[in-house]
N, C-alpha and C positions, 0 to 999 in steps of 0.2 A: 494467614489471608495470601494469595499468590498476588504478584505482582502485577499481574495482567487485568486479575477482575479489580484492583484497587484504582486503575487508571483508564479502566474499560468506557467510561463517561467524556473523560478529557481527549481520549483517542479519538473522537469524533468531532473533536474541535481542533484537535491538534492536525497541521500539516506535512506530510510526505512528500519529499521530493523522490521521484524515478527516473532517471535518464533513460530515454528510450532509444530504441536499435528501429532501424527504417522498416515501413512497413507495404504494403501493395496502394497504388495510388486508385480511387474509383474513377467512374466515366463522368458526373455529373459535378465535381471540382468538390466536393464534399468529401472529408477525409481529407486520405493521399500519405505521403510518406514522413514519416517526422525525424528528419535529421539525427544520429548518435550525439549523445552529450545533450538534447534538449531538456530542460525539467519538467517536469510534469504534478503538478500540484492535488493531490486529492482528497477527498472527506470520507472516511472509512463510514459507512451503511452500516456491518455487522461486525458485532461485538466479536473482536479476538482475543484469547487468552491463551498463553504460552501451556496451562493447564489442561485445556479443552482440545487447543487445535492439533491435527495429526499433518504427516505430511501430505501432499496431494490434496486438503480441502479447497474450498473453491469461496472466495469471500467476494463481497459486492460493494462498490463506493463509488462516489460521483465526484464529475471535474470541480474543482473549487476553483480555477480558473481555466478560462479557454485556451488553447494550443494554437497559437498565431506564430508562422515562420514568415519570415519576408514581407512580412503587415499583411497576409493572409489568415482568416482563421480557417483552421482545419478540423478542430474539434469544440464544438461551442462549453461554456460553462454547463453545468449539472448536466454533463452526459453522463451516461451509465459505463462503468468500468466494470471489469471483473479482475478478479487473481485468483491466485494458486499458492497456497502455503509450501514454501520449499522445505522447511526443518522449523522445527520449534520443538525448544528444551524445556521443558517446567521449570518452574525455579525450585533451586534445594535450598539448605539451610546454608546461613550465614552469608557466605561470599559466593555463592553460586547462585547469580539473579537468573530469572527466567529470560527465554530471548524468542522473537520470530524472525525468520527469512521470507520475504514473500517478493512475488513476482506479477507484473499485470501482464492478463493475456489477451482482451480486445475491450474496447471503447465503442459504445452503441448510440446512435442518436437517427433521427428520421426514419426508422424502420429498418435501418443499416446496420450491421456489427463488422467490425473491422478486427483484424488479429493485428496483436502488438507483442512484441516481444521485448523485455528489460532485464537489465543488469539484475541479477536480487538485491534488495533492499533489506538491510539489516536493522532489527530494534531489540533492545539490547537493556534489561533493566539495569538499577543500580543495586550494590552488594549491600545484604540486611545486616553486616557486623555491625554498622554503627546505632542503627535504631535497636538493635536486639542490646546491643551494651547497655544502650540507657534504659531500655526497659528493664533489665537484671538489675 
């Protein structure tokens, strides 16, 4: 079984942090630039698997926490987030775990979509060596 298939339901609960880079400011005060290094916590909607995901695939998530900068809420909790798979390496045998590299591309709420750019976030599974040795 592929590592990502085994933890797909956990990924929905587990929170991932993505450092955000600056983006454009909207006229109505909603949205706005997010300073580099700001931690953004998202909850995945789509199941991602290193065995099925391909470079360029789009995924959906929501903000688990609002993005607040200098006491001002830029993006509310539960705002829709879109992202892209930068790289996917399926799990191999023994010590070759699955790996996904992801980036966020936009945040949407209130009928508007705001483009964002993030540093890639890497999710890597653990080695199968120990569990395989136990099974043998």
